N, CA and C of each residue as an Amber inpcrd file, in Angstrom:
protein
   645
  62.1730000  13.1120000 129.9740000  61.3070000  12.4390000 128.9990000
  59.9820000  12.0940000 129.6690000  58.8860000  12.5220000 129.0510000
  57.5430000  12.2000000 129.5440000  56.7310000  11.7070000 128.3480000
  56.5260000  10.3990000 128.3060000  55.9380000   9.7720000 127.1310000
  54.8040000   8.8350000 127.5300000  53.7250000   8.8810000 126.7690000
  52.5880000   7.9840000 126.9470000  52.5930000   6.9480000 125.8240000
  52.2940000   5.6950000 126.1720000  52.1550000   4.6290000 125.1830000
  50.6840000   4.2490000 125.0690000  50.1780000   4.1920000 123.8280000
  48.8130000   3.7370000 123.6000000  48.8280000   2.6680000 122.5060000
  47.7220000   1.9710000 122.3850000  47.6120000   0.8970000 121.4050000
  46.7330000  -0.2040000 121.9640000  46.2840000  -1.1310000 121.1270000
  45.3650000  -2.1800000 121.5720000  46.0490000  -3.1590000 122.5150000
  45.2700000  -3.9290000 123.2810000  45.8690000  -4.9870000 124.0950000
  46.6280000  -5.9490000 123.2010000  47.7760000  -6.4210000 123.6790000
  48.5770000  -7.3510000 122.8900000  49.5360000  -6.7000000 121.9220000
  49.6080000  -5.3740000 121.9010000  50.5070000  -4.6820000 120.9700000
  51.9500000  -4.6720000 121.4560000  52.1950000  -5.1830000 122.6460000
  53.5600000  -5.2120000 123.1730000  53.9510000  -3.9730000 123.9400000
  52.9720000  -3.1670000 124.3620000  53.2900000  -1.9350000 125.0690000
  54.0470000  -2.2030000 126.3660000  53.6720000  -3.2650000 127.0980000
  54.3370000  -3.5520000 128.3620000  55.8110000  -3.8420000 128.1680000
  56.1300000  -4.6900000 127.1890000  57.5260000  -5.0110000 126.8940000
  58.2900000  -3.7680000 126.4690000  57.7020000  -2.9920000 125.5610000
  58.3880000  -1.8020000 125.0650000  58.4970000  -0.7230000 126.1310000
  57.5280000  -0.6600000 127.0290000  57.5990000   0.3170000 128.1210000
  58.8300000   0.0650000 128.9860000  59.0800000  -1.2030000 129.3350000
  60.2770000  -1.5360000 130.1210000  61.5400000  -1.1420000 129.3670000
  61.5910000  -1.4490000 128.0710000  62.7910000  -1.1730000 127.2870000
  63.0380000   0.3260000 127.1320000  61.9830000   1.0920000 126.8980000
  62.1390000   2.5370000 126.7540000  62.5470000   3.1810000 128.0760000
  61.9280000   2.7410000 129.1750000  62.2830000   3.2930000 130.4790000
  63.7490000   3.0160000 130.8050000  64.2000000   1.7980000 130.4960000
  65.6100000   1.4620000 130.7410000  66.5330000   2.2890000 129.8360000
  66.1690000   2.4140000 128.5590000  67.0220000   3.1130000 127.6030000
  67.1900000   4.5860000 127.9860000  66.0760000   5.2370000 128.3620000
  66.1170000   6.6550000 128.6640000  66.3210000   6.9430000 130.1600000
  66.4270000   5.8630000 130.9720000  66.6780000   5.9930000 132.4040000
  65.6080000   6.8440000 133.0990000  64.3420000   6.4860000 132.8600000
  63.2230000   7.1420000 133.5290000  62.3410000   6.0740000 134.1640000
  61.3720000   6.4990000 134.9390000  60.4950000   5.5840000 135.6540000
  59.3920000   5.0540000 134.7470000  59.1690000   3.7460000 134.7890000
  58.0210000   3.1530000 134.1120000  56.8350000   3.1770000 135.0550000
  55.7380000   3.7580000 134.5910000  54.4920000   3.7390000 135.3510000
  53.4790000   2.9580000 134.5210000  53.1560000   1.7550000 134.9850000
  52.1740000   0.9070000 134.3070000  50.8930000   0.8960000 135.1190000
  49.8100000   1.3830000 134.5340000  48.5630000   1.4150000 135.2970000
  48.0460000   0.0090000 135.5640000  48.3500000  -0.9420000 134.6610000
  47.9490000  -2.3190000 134.9250000  48.6100000  -2.8500000 136.1790000
  49.9320000  -2.6520000 136.3030000  50.6450000  -3.0630000 137.5120000
  50.1410000  -2.2970000 138.7310000  49.8770000  -1.0150000 138.5260000
  49.3930000  -0.1730000 139.6110000  48.0410000  -0.6810000 140.1320000
  47.1450000  -1.0290000 139.1870000  45.8600000  -1.5920000 139.5890000
  46.0480000  -2.8740000 140.3900000  46.8790000  -3.7920000 139.8460000
  47.0300000  -5.0960000 140.4840000  47.6540000  -4.9800000 141.8710000
  48.5940000  -4.0270000 142.0580000  49.1590000  -3.8110000 143.3980000
  48.0770000  -3.3820000 144.3720000  47.2280000  -2.4760000 143.9230000
  46.1470000  -2.0060000 144.7880000  45.1310000  -3.1050000 145.0710000
  44.8660000  -3.9590000 144.0460000  43.9280000  -5.0630000 144.2410000
  44.4870000  -6.0680000 145.2480000  45.7710000  -6.4280000 145.0810000
  46.3890000  -7.3910000 146.0040000  46.3980000  -6.8710000 147.4390000
  46.6700000  -5.5690000 147.5710000  46.7250000  -4.9690000 148.9020000
  45.3370000  -4.6640000 149.4560000  44.3170000  -4.8560000 148.6070000
  42.9220000  -4.5990000 149.0010000  42.7480000  -3.1780000 149.5340000
  43.3950000  -2.2320000 148.8280000  43.1710000  -0.8320000 149.1680000
  41.7540000  -0.4480000 148.7490000  41.2240000   0.6270000 149.2790000
  39.8790000   1.0450000 148.8540000  39.7670000   1.2280000 147.3410000
  40.8030000   1.8420000 146.7240000  40.7760000   2.0160000 145.2740000
  40.9020000   0.6750000 144.5650000  41.7070000  -0.2240000 145.1130000
  41.8780000  -1.5350000 144.5140000  40.6010000  -2.3470000 144.5130000
  39.8560000  -2.3090000 145.5820000  38.6030000  -3.0460000 145.6510000
  37.5830000  -2.4990000 144.6550000  37.5960000  -1.1960000 144.4650000
  36.6830000  -0.5950000 143.4920000  37.0600000  -1.0060000 142.0700000
  38.3710000  -1.0630000 141.8020000  38.8360000  -1.3690000 140.4470000
  38.6670000  -2.8370000 140.0750000  38.6790000  -3.7250000 141.0540000
  38.7600000  -5.1710000 140.8120000  37.6440000  -5.6890000 139.9150000
  36.4190000  -5.3170000 140.2000000  35.3010000  -5.8720000 139.4370000
  35.3470000  -5.4450000 137.9730000  35.8110000  -4.2170000 137.7000000
  35.9240000  -3.7490000 136.3180000  37.0320000  -4.4980000 135.5730000
  38.1660000  -4.6940000 136.2010000  39.2980000  -5.3600000 135.5710000
  38.9610000  -6.7970000 135.2070000  38.3220000  -7.5180000 136.1090000
  38.0110000  -8.9190000 135.8690000  37.0290000  -9.1100000 134.7240000
  36.1970000  -8.1180000 134.4670000  35.2200000  -8.1850000 133.3780000
  35.7680000  -7.6280000 132.0720000  37.0110000  -7.1320000 132.0760000
  37.5870000  -6.5480000 130.8690000  37.0700000  -5.1620000 130.5670000
  36.4260000  -4.5230000 131.5410000  35.8990000  -3.1740000 131.3530000
  36.9370000  -2.1420000 131.7860000  36.7780000  -0.9110000 131.2970000
  37.6330000   0.1750000 131.7430000  37.2830000   0.5580000 133.1800000
  38.3100000   0.7710000 133.9830000  38.1000000   1.2570000 135.3410000
  37.6670000   2.7200000 135.2500000  36.6610000   3.1500000 136.0360000
  36.1860000   4.5350000 135.9520000  37.2900000   5.5630000 136.1160000
  37.1360000   6.6690000 135.4260000  38.1790000   7.6830000 135.3560000
  38.6150000   8.2050000 136.7150000  37.6640000   8.3980000 137.6380000
  38.0470000   8.9890000 138.9120000  38.9660000   8.0690000 139.7060000
  38.7640000   6.7520000 139.5940000  39.6200000   5.7950000 140.2920000
  41.0120000   5.7910000 139.6670000  41.0570000   5.7120000 138.3440000
  42.3410000   5.6910000 137.6420000  43.1360000   6.9640000 137.9190000
  42.4940000   8.0870000 137.8080000  43.1830000   9.3640000 137.9710000
  43.7420000   9.5220000 139.3730000  42.9730000   9.1130000 140.3730000
  43.4460000   9.2350000 141.7490000  44.6940000   8.3780000 141.9780000
  44.6750000   7.1320000 141.4660000  45.8500000   6.2710000 141.5890000
  47.0530000   6.8940000 140.8760000  46.8210000   7.3860000 139.6600000
  47.9180000   7.8620000 138.8280000  48.5670000   9.1140000 139.3900000
  47.7790000  10.0430000 139.8800000  48.3360000  11.2760000 140.4280000
  49.2770000  10.9660000 141.5910000  48.9120000   9.9670000 142.3990000
  49.7970000   9.5520000 143.4870000  51.1400000   9.0710000 142.9330000
  51.1040000   8.3230000 141.8130000  52.3310000   7.8250000 141.1950000
  53.1640000   8.9610000 140.5970000  52.5190000   9.8710000 139.8770000
  53.2400000  10.9680000 139.2330000  54.0000000  11.8130000 140.2460000
  53.3970000  12.0250000 141.3940000  54.0440000  12.8530000 142.4050000
  55.2880000  12.1930000 142.9940000  55.3910000  10.8730000 142.8460000
  56.5630000  10.1500000 143.3580000  57.7520000  10.2070000 142.3920000
  57.4810000  10.4970000 141.1170000  58.5350000  10.4320000 140.1030000
  58.5120000  11.6870000 139.2180000  59.0500000  12.7910000 139.7130000
  58.9720000  14.0620000 138.9800000  59.9760000  14.2050000 137.8400000
  60.9190000  13.2810000 137.7090000  62.0180000  13.4910000 136.7540000
  61.7990000  12.8500000 135.3900000  60.6250000  12.3200000 135.1320000
  60.3400000  11.7360000 133.8320000  59.7430000  10.3540000 133.9670000
  59.0230000   9.9260000 132.9240000  58.3410000   8.6450000 132.9960000
  57.9640000   8.1510000 131.6050000  57.7620000   6.8410000 131.5450000
  57.0510000   6.2110000 130.4390000  55.7480000   5.6990000 131.0360000
  54.6270000   6.1400000 130.4930000  53.3140000   5.8180000 131.0570000
  52.5810000   4.8390000 130.1610000  52.2940000   3.6540000 130.6850000
  51.6500000   2.5820000 129.9290000  50.2970000   2.2640000 130.5400000
  49.2250000   2.4100000 129.7530000  47.8990000   2.0420000 130.2160000
  47.0040000   3.2080000 130.5810000  47.4880000   4.4040000 130.4480000
  46.7210000   5.6120000 130.7610000  47.2970000   6.7470000 129.9280000
  46.4430000   7.5530000 129.2960000  44.9800000   7.5170000 129.3080000
  44.4120000   6.5230000 128.2980000  43.1380000   6.1640000 128.5050000
  42.4250000   5.3070000 127.5690000  41.1670000   5.9680000 127.0270000
  40.8410000   7.1320000 127.5410000  39.6820000   7.8820000 127.0670000
  40.0490000   9.3570000 126.9950000  39.2460000  10.1310000 126.2790000
  39.4860000  11.5730000 126.1850000  39.4280000  12.2360000 127.5590000
  38.4240000  11.9380000 128.4050000  38.4220000  12.5580000 129.7430000
  39.6830000  12.2370000 130.5440000  40.2020000  11.0130000 130.4230000
  41.4420000  10.6810000 131.1100000  42.6040000  11.4990000 130.5550000
  42.6490000  11.6590000 129.2380000  43.7130000  12.4580000 128.6260000
  43.6570000  13.8980000 129.1270000  42.4670000  14.4240000 129.2450000
  42.3060000  15.7880000 129.7420000  42.7250000  15.8940000 131.2060000
  42.3950000  14.8560000 132.0040000  42.7930000  14.8520000 133.4130000
  44.3080000  14.7940000 133.5490000  44.9480000  13.9850000 132.7050000
  46.4140000  13.9020000 132.7280000  47.0360000  15.2300000 132.3080000
  46.4980000  15.8210000 131.2500000  47.0080000  17.1030000 130.7670000
  46.9360000  18.1620000 131.8670000  45.8220000  18.1760000 132.5920000
  45.6480000  19.1370000 133.6840000  46.6350000  18.8800000 134.8090000
  46.7950000  17.5990000 135.1940000  47.7120000  17.2520000 136.2890000
  49.1440000  17.6290000 135.9470000  49.5630000  17.3780000 134.7030000
  50.9310000  17.7110000 134.3020000  51.1300000  19.2210000 134.1730000
  50.0960000  19.9170000 133.7060000  50.1910000  21.3760000 133.5990000
  50.3580000  22.0040000 134.9820000  49.6500000  21.4640000 135.9640000
  49.7740000  21.9750000 137.3340000  51.1860000  21.7920000 137.8710000
  51.8720000  20.7650000 137.3700000  53.2310000  20.4650000 137.8140000
  54.2770000  21.0350000 136.8490000  53.8250000  21.7100000 135.7950000
  54.6930000  22.3090000 134.7770000  55.6020000  21.2530000 134.1370000
  55.0200000  20.0750000 133.8750000  55.7650000  18.9820000 133.2460000
  54.9120000  18.3840000 132.1270000  54.7780000  19.0560000 130.9820000
  53.9100000  18.5680000 129.9050000  54.4670000  17.3300000 129.2260000
  53.5950000  16.6010000 128.5440000  54.0190000  15.4500000 127.7600000
  54.9390000  15.8700000 126.6250000  55.8840000  14.9630000 126.2880000
  56.7440000  15.2030000 125.1430000  56.3030000  14.4430000 123.9140000
  55.7190000  13.2420000 124.1120000  55.3180000  12.4260000 122.9690000
  54.3030000  11.3810000 123.4050000  53.5100000  10.9380000 122.4350000
  52.5750000   9.8240000 122.6220000  52.8590000   8.8210000 121.5160000
  53.2610000   7.6070000 121.8910000  53.5420000   6.5570000 120.9180000
  52.3430000   5.6390000 120.7890000  51.8340000   5.5080000 119.5640000
  50.7420000   4.5830000 119.2900000  51.3210000   3.3320000 118.6200000
  51.2170000   2.1830000 119.2850000  51.7000000   0.9150000 118.7540000
  50.5850000   0.2750000 117.9400000  50.8310000   0.1280000 116.6300000
  49.7980000  -0.3260000 115.6960000  49.9570000  -1.8200000 115.4070000
  48.8220000  -2.5620000 115.4770000  48.8290000  -4.0090000 115.2640000
  47.4230000  -4.4690000 114.8670000  47.2830000  -5.4220000 113.9080000
  45.9580000  -5.9320000 113.5260000  45.2960000  -6.7000000 114.6700000
  43.9750000  -6.7000000 114.7050000  43.2280000  -7.3550000 115.7790000
  43.5590000  -8.8380000 115.9110000  43.6420000  -9.5450000 114.7950000
  43.8620000 -10.9910000 114.8790000  45.2480000 -11.3230000 115.4160000
  46.2180000 -10.4650000 115.1710000  47.5370000 -10.6650000 115.7560000
  47.4540000 -10.4620000 117.2690000  46.6640000  -9.4960000 117.6900000
  46.4380000  -9.2740000 119.1210000  45.8960000 -10.5270000 119.7920000
  44.8670000 -11.1170000 119.2000000  44.2430000 -12.3110000 119.7950000
  45.2560000 -13.4460000 119.8840000  46.0310000 -13.6440000 118.8220000
  47.0180000 -14.7240000 118.8180000  48.0910000 -14.5000000 119.8800000
  48.5350000 -13.2650000 120.0220000  49.5600000 -12.9690000 121.0110000
  49.0730000 -13.2320000 122.4280000  47.8750000 -12.7650000 122.7430000
  47.4030000 -12.8480000 124.1200000  47.0110000 -14.2560000 124.5240000
  46.6020000 -15.0770000 123.5590000  46.2430000 -16.4590000 123.8830000
  47.4270000 -17.2020000 124.4840000  48.6500000 -16.8150000 124.0880000
  49.8360000 -17.4870000 124.6070000  50.5610000 -16.7130000 125.6900000
  50.0130000 -15.5900000 126.1200000  50.7260000 -14.7620000 127.0890000
  50.6560000 -15.3530000 128.4950000  51.7780000 -15.2620000 129.1970000
  51.8560000 -15.6820000 130.5870000  52.5290000 -14.5680000 131.3780000
  52.0640000 -14.3340000 132.5980000  52.5460000 -13.2390000 133.4270000
  53.1490000 -13.7900000 134.7120000  54.2920000 -13.2430000 135.1100000
  54.9360000 -13.6680000 136.3470000  54.1270000 -13.2090000 137.5530000
  53.8640000 -14.1300000 138.4700000  53.0820000 -13.7920000 139.6610000
  53.8730000 -12.9440000 140.6540000  55.1970000 -12.8450000 140.4380000
  56.0230000 -12.0760000 141.3800000  56.4140000 -10.7060000 140.8290000
  57.1570000 -10.6920000 139.6930000  57.6540000  -9.4090000 139.1620000
  56.7630000  -8.8360000 138.0640000  55.7850000  -9.6180000 137.5950000
  54.7850000  -9.1960000 136.6180000  55.3430000  -8.9630000 135.2210000
  56.5600000  -9.4710000 134.9330000  57.0500000  -9.4710000 133.5490000
  56.1920000 -10.4410000 132.7330000  56.0630000 -10.1630000 131.4370000
  55.2430000 -11.0190000 130.5850000  56.0920000 -11.7850000 129.5830000
  55.6140000 -12.9930000 129.2580000  56.2620000 -13.8650000 128.2800000
  55.1670000 -14.4540000 127.3960000  55.5590000 -15.2210000 126.3780000
  54.5800000 -15.8470000 125.4950000  55.0720000 -17.2520000 125.1660000
  54.1950000 -18.2370000 125.3350000  54.6220000 -19.6220000 125.1610000
  55.0660000 -19.9110000 123.7320000  54.6120000 -19.1110000 122.7700000
  55.0100000 -19.2960000 121.3710000  56.0240000 -18.2650000 120.9210000
  55.7860000 -17.0040000 121.2470000  56.5910000 -15.9150000 120.7070000
  57.7830000 -15.5380000 121.5830000  57.6550000 -15.7260000 122.8980000
  58.7210000 -15.3380000 123.8270000  58.7620000 -16.3440000 124.9750000
  59.0870000 -17.6010000 124.6810000  59.0810000 -18.6250000 125.7350000
  60.2050000 -18.4110000 126.7450000  59.9710000 -18.8590000 127.9600000
  61.0060000 -18.8060000 128.9840000  61.9460000 -20.0100000 128.8420000
  63.1150000 -19.9080000 129.4520000  64.0750000 -21.0090000 129.3870000
  63.5190000 -22.2700000 130.0310000  62.8110000 -22.0880000 131.1380000
  62.1420000 -23.1990000 131.8190000  60.6390000 -22.9430000 131.7520000
  59.8660000 -23.8410000 131.1390000  58.4260000 -23.6200000 131.0120000
  57.7670000 -23.3330000 132.3670000  56.9560000 -22.2580000 132.3830000
  56.2160000 -21.9080000 133.5870000  57.0030000 -21.1580000 134.6330000
  58.2790000 -20.8240000 134.3260000  59.1270000 -20.1370000 135.2960000
  59.6690000 -18.8480000 134.6790000  59.5560000 -17.7470000 135.4070000
  59.9960000 -16.4340000 134.9210000  61.5080000 -16.3880000 134.7710000
  61.9960000 -15.9380000 133.6100000  63.4250000 -15.7700000 133.3800000
  64.0130000 -14.6490000 134.2370000  63.1960000 -13.6750000 134.6060000
  63.6910000 -12.4960000 135.3120000  63.9190000 -12.7520000 136.7930000
  62.9590000 -13.4360000 137.4540000  63.0480000 -13.5850000 138.9040000
  62.8120000 -15.0050000 139.4000000  62.4490000 -15.9270000 138.5030000
  62.1840000 -17.2970000 138.9230000  60.7920000 -17.5330000 139.4510000
  59.9210000 -16.5380000 139.3270000  58.5500000 -16.6810000 139.8120000
  57.7110000 -17.5780000 138.9170000  56.5660000 -17.9610000 139.4320000
  55.6430000 -18.8080000 138.6780000  54.8870000 -17.9770000 137.6450000
  54.6950000 -18.5470000 136.4500000  53.9420000 -17.8700000 135.4030000
  52.4920000 -18.3580000 135.4020000  51.5940000 -17.4590000 135.0350000
  50.1780000 -17.8150000 134.9580000  49.5320000 -17.1010000 133.7790000
  48.3730000 -17.6130000 133.3450000  47.5660000 -16.9190000 132.3500000
  46.5090000 -16.1230000 133.0850000  46.5070000 -14.8260000 132.8800000
  45.5250000 -13.9850000 133.5380000  44.1380000 -14.2380000 132.9740000
  43.1300000 -14.0620000 133.8200000  41.7480000 -14.2580000 133.3700000
  41.4130000 -13.3520000 132.1870000  41.9630000 -12.1300000 132.1920000
  41.6310000 -11.1900000 131.1170000  42.4000000 -11.4620000 129.8330000
  43.1930000 -12.5530000 129.7980000  43.8440000 -12.9790000 128.5580000
  43.0860000 -14.1140000 127.8660000  41.9710000 -14.5650000 128.4220000
  41.1490000 -15.5550000 127.7290000  40.5740000 -14.9230000 126.4690000
  40.3860000 -15.7330000 125.4100000  40.0340000 -15.1810000 124.1020000
  38.7680000 -14.3410000 124.1370000  37.7230000 -14.8270000 124.8150000
  36.4740000 -14.0620000 124.8200000  36.6360000 -12.7090000 125.4940000
  37.4820000 -12.6630000 126.5250000  37.7400000 -11.3900000 127.2050000
  38.6090000 -10.4910000 126.3260000  39.5800000 -11.0890000 125.6300000
  40.4530000 -10.3060000 124.7410000  39.6310000  -9.6180000 123.6550000
  38.7120000 -10.3560000 123.0310000  37.8960000  -9.7540000 121.9650000
  37.0050000  -8.6470000 122.5160000  36.5090000  -8.8420000 123.7190000
  35.7080000  -7.7780000 124.3290000  36.5840000  -6.5460000 124.6020000
  37.8070000  -6.7840000 125.0860000  38.7230000  -5.6760000 125.3360000
  39.0470000  -4.9160000 124.0520000  39.1660000  -5.6350000 122.9430000
  39.4000000  -4.9740000 121.6640000  38.2160000  -4.0880000 121.2800000
  37.0060000  -4.5950000 121.4950000  35.8170000  -3.7920000 121.2070000
  35.8230000  -2.5080000 122.0340000  36.1750000  -2.6470000 123.3210000
  36.2330000  -1.4850000 124.2030000  37.3140000  -0.5090000 123.7360000
  38.4670000  -1.0570000 123.3150000  39.5620000  -0.2110000 122.8280000
  39.1360000   0.6030000 121.6090000  38.5370000  -0.0630000 120.6310000
  38.1290000   0.6390000 119.4090000  37.0910000   1.7170000 119.7150000
  36.2270000   1.4210000 120.6630000  35.1680000   2.3800000 120.9980000
  35.6770000   3.5690000 121.7910000  36.5160000   3.3050000 122.7970000
  36.8550000   4.3360000 123.7730000  38.2590000   4.9160000 123.6450000
  39.2110000   4.1320000 123.1410000  40.6040000   4.5770000 123.1550000
  41.0880000   5.1000000 121.8130000  40.6000000   4.5490000 120.7000000
  41.0590000   5.0320000 119.3990000  40.8540000   6.5360000 119.2030000
  39.7880000   7.1480000 119.7680000  39.6560000   8.6080000 119.6160000
  40.8400000   9.3990000 120.1590000  41.6690000   8.7760000 121.0200000
  42.8480000   9.4740000 121.5290000  43.8340000   9.8240000 120.4230000
  43.8150000   9.0430000 119.3480000  44.7460000   9.3190000 118.2530000
  44.5410000  10.7320000 117.7130000  43.3030000  11.0770000 117.4690000
  43.0060000  12.4140000 116.9550000  43.3400000  13.4800000 117.9950000
  43.0060000  13.1940000 119.2470000  43.2490000  14.1420000 120.3380000
  44.7320000  14.5150000 120.4000000  45.6090000  13.5120000 120.3660000
  47.0450000  13.7790000 120.4820000  47.6620000  14.2230000 119.1520000
  47.0880000  13.7850000 118.0310000  47.5600000  14.2670000 116.7340000
  47.3510000  15.7730000 116.6270000  46.1970000  16.2640000 117.0810000
  45.8980000  17.6910000 117.0280000  46.8720000  18.4950000 117.8910000
  47.4520000  17.8520000 118.8930000  48.4090000  18.5280000 119.7730000
  49.8490000  18.3330000 119.3220000  50.0270000  17.6550000 118.1830000
  51.3640000  17.4560000 117.6400000  52.2190000  16.4690000 118.4180000
  51.5850000  15.5950000 119.2100000  52.3230000  14.6810000 120.0680000
  52.3560000  13.2450000 119.5470000  51.4550000  12.8800000 118.6450000
  51.2890000  11.4860000 118.2600000  52.3870000  11.0130000 117.3170000
  52.9700000   9.8610000 117.6350000  53.9040000   9.1600000 116.7690000
  53.4460000   7.7130000 116.6590000  53.3250000   7.1620000 115.4430000
  52.8740000   5.7850000 115.2700000  54.0660000   4.8570000 115.0800000
  54.0200000   3.7220000 115.7770000  55.0940000   2.7240000 115.7130000
  54.4920000   1.4030000 115.2440000  55.0510000   0.8330000 114.1900000
  54.6300000  -0.4860000 113.7190000  55.0260000  -1.5110000 114.7800000
  54.0210000  -2.1960000 115.3780000  54.2730000  -3.1160000 116.4870000
  54.3360000  -4.5690000 116.0490000  54.4720000  -4.8220000 114.7430000
  54.6130000  -6.1890000 114.2340000  56.0750000  -6.4120000 113.8780000
  56.6660000  -7.4780000 114.4050000  58.0680000  -7.7700000 114.1270000
  58.7980000  -8.2250000 115.3650000  60.1140000  -8.3110000 115.2720000
  60.9260000  -8.7120000 116.4070000  60.9410000  -7.6050000 117.4670000
  61.0230000  -8.0300000 118.7180000  60.9750000  -7.0850000 119.8310000
  62.0500000  -6.0180000 119.6990000  63.2710000  -6.4240000 119.3560000
  64.3810000  -5.4760000 119.2620000  64.1470000  -4.4300000 118.1690000
  63.5790000  -4.8610000 117.0390000  63.3150000  -3.9290000 115.9510000
  62.2210000  -2.9360000 116.3380000  61.1930000  -3.4120000 117.0240000
  60.1270000  -2.5130000 117.4730000  60.6900000  -1.4900000 118.4520000
  61.5990000  -1.9270000 119.3180000  62.2410000  -0.9960000 120.2530000
  63.0060000   0.0820000 119.5020000  63.7500000  -0.3170000 118.4710000
  64.4940000   0.6770000 117.6790000  63.5350000   1.6840000 117.0380000
  62.4090000   1.1980000 116.5270000  61.4230000   2.1090000 115.9330000
  60.8950000   3.0910000 116.9790000  60.6090000   2.5900000 118.1700000
  60.0540000   3.4430000 119.2260000  61.0660000   4.4910000 119.6760000
  62.3180000   4.0870000 119.8650000  63.3570000   5.0340000 120.2690000
  63.5310000   6.1180000 119.2170000  63.5530000   5.7050000 117.9460000
  63.7150000   6.6850000 116.8640000  62.5540000   7.6650000 116.8300000
  61.3550000   7.2010000 117.2110000  60.1750000   8.0510000 117.1390000
  60.1890000   9.1670000 118.1710000  60.8980000   8.9590000 119.2920000
  60.8620000   9.9730000 120.3610000  62.2180000  10.6380000 120.6360000
  63.2870000  10.1110000 120.0680000  64.6190000  10.5690000 120.4670000
  64.8490000  12.0610000 120.2130000  64.2380000  12.5850000 119.1600000
  64.4920000  13.9860000 118.8240000  63.5080000  14.9510000 119.4820000
  62.6020000  14.4210000 120.3290000  61.6160000  15.3010000 120.9560000
  61.5460000  15.0780000 122.4520000  62.6130000  14.5590000 123.0590000
  62.5930000  14.3290000 124.4960000  62.4260000  15.6230000 125.2550000
  61.5740000  15.5230000 126.3220000  61.3770000  16.6860000 127.2010000
  61.3900000  16.2430000 128.6430000
């Protein structure tokens, strides 16, 4: 199974990526996590990416692609890819990289959600400083406030989850990422998933959307 997840910030792609990877027993590759690992380690690519991430801007394609190709080569048996591509040039770079490895995409899931729901979701989002799982103080609270249910790590609100940054990220998404819908629709890969509702129901919708086209 080789599947890409797209959709606006706050659509629940991170949560669903974990669930799909577990269900289909493949590797989850999250470019957001990948960026943050590189930033924490202060790798050359991480230092380049840091200023773009903090401003809510897209990281330049050459930086993203270089990081991602390193990840793809580590996991040849299938993946769920969250956070890449976000632009047509990135999609083309991914298509080329997979073609070189003779491992084409099987499906692209677009998680659909209204902008105002996105803003409401992200205002309450908290991220574990250790395992990077996400929770929401209103929609998905932890058993102990401020403590990760998964590993016991401390939860924090990321700078890019502040409302003004979220709205800017939405503007960037509509401008740069929405054109991917047409790109993947023309290739017969696009499947749309309603991302409003209970987490378990959204997972069932996502599984149903790709189950008959696994590759």
